[in-house]
C-alpha positions as CSV (number, residue, x, y, z in Angstrom):
1,M,0.0,0.0,0.0
2,K,2.8,2.4,0.8
3,R,4.6,1.7,-2.4
4,F,1.4,2.5,-4.3
5,K,1.0,5.9,-2.6
6,A,4.7,6.7,-3.2
7,S,4.3,5.9,-6.9
8,I,1.3,8.2,-7.2
9,F,3.2,10.9,-5.3
10,V,6.2,10.6,-7.6
11,S,4.2,10.6,-10.8
12,T,2.2,13.7,-9.5
13,V,5.4,15.6,-8.8
14,L,6.8,14.7,-12.2
15,F,3.6,15.8,-13.9
16,L,3.4,19.1,-12.0
17,S,7.1,19.8,-12.8
18,M,6.5,19.2,-16.5
19,L,3.5,21.6,-16.4
20,G,5.8,24.2,-14.7
21,V,8.4,23.8,-17.4
22,G,5.7,24.2,-20.0
23,V,4.5,27.4,-18.4
24,V,8.0,28.9,-18.2
25,A,8.7,27.9,-21.8
26,Q,5.4,29.5,-23.0
27,S,6.2,32.7,-21.0
28,Y,9.7,32.9,-22.7
29,V,8.2,32.4,-26.2
30,L,5.6,35.1,-25.5
31,Y,8.3,37.5,-24.3
32,T,10.5,37.0,-27.4
33,Q,7.4,37.5,-29.7
34,L,6.5,40.8,-28.0
35,S,10.1,42.1,-28.1
36,S,10.5,41.2,-31.8
37,R,7.1,42.9,-32.5
38,E,8.3,46.0,-30.7
39,K,11.5,46.1,-32.7
40,M,9.5,45.7,-36.0
41,I,7.3,48.7,-34.9
42,V,10.4,50.9,-34.2
43,A,11.9,49.8,-37.6
44,M,8.7,50.8,-39.4
45,Q,8.6,54.2,-37.6
46,L,12.2,54.8,-38.5
47,D,11.6,53.9,-42.2
48,R,8.6,56.3,-42.4
49,I,10.6,59.1,-40.7
50,Q,13.5,58.5,-43.0
51,I,11.3,58.8,-46.1
52,E,9.5,61.9,-44.9
53,A,12.8,63.6,-43.8
54,S,14.6,62.7,-47.0
55,L,11.8,64.2,-49.1
56,Y,11.6,67.3,-46.9
57,Y,15.3,67.8,-47.1
58,H,15.3,67.4,-50.9
59,K,12.6,70.2,-51.2
60,H,13.7,72.6,-48.5
61,K,17.4,71.9,-47.9
62,K,16.9,72.2,-44.1
63,L,19.6,70.3,-42.1
64,E,17.5,70.2,-38.9
65,Q,13.8,69.4,-38.9
66,Q,10.9,67.9,-36.9
67,V,9.1,64.9,-38.5
68,N,6.1,63.6,-36.6
69,G,7.4,65.1,-33.4
70,N,10.9,63.6,-33.8
71,H,14.0,65.6,-34.2
72,V,16.0,64.8,-37.3
73,E,19.5,66.2,-38.1
74,I,21.1,65.8,-41.5
75,A,24.9,65.9,-42.2
76,N,26.9,64.5,-45.1
77,N,23.9,62.6,-46.6
78,N,23.4,60.9,-43.3
79,M,20.6,61.6,-40.8
80,T,20.3,61.2,-37.1
81,I,16.8,60.4,-36.0
82,H,16.0,61.0,-32.3
83,L,13.1,58.7,-31.5
84,K,11.9,58.7,-27.9
85,S,15.1,58.5,-25.9
86,K,17.4,56.8,-28.5
87,S,19.2,58.1,-31.6
88,Y,19.4,56.2,-34.9
89,R,21.6,56.8,-37.9
90,R,20.1,56.4,-41.4
91,S,21.2,57.6,-44.8
92,V,19.3,60.2,-46.8
93,L,17.3,58.5,-49.5
94,V,17.2,61.5,-52.0
95,Y,20.7,62.7,-53.0
96,D,21.4,66.0,-54.7
97,P,23.3,65.8,-58.0
């Protein structure tokens, strides 16, 4: 009888530990999906700002500008985009001949 109770206890502990590992793995997968989604959103925002700033620079030749509330500086056909608290460097898409 004691052996039967012990085998039930051991199998229960193993089953619960496997469930715990599954929950941790699922949490990690969700975290990586959310972080990659956030990186894709930032990349999309940077692409849009880069296009708008390049077109505005081509028309008005202003080296400093505001695009959608973000400060953009242009020097040597490169632009620095200040998005939130970070700065990103991109190239100007429209070059002058």
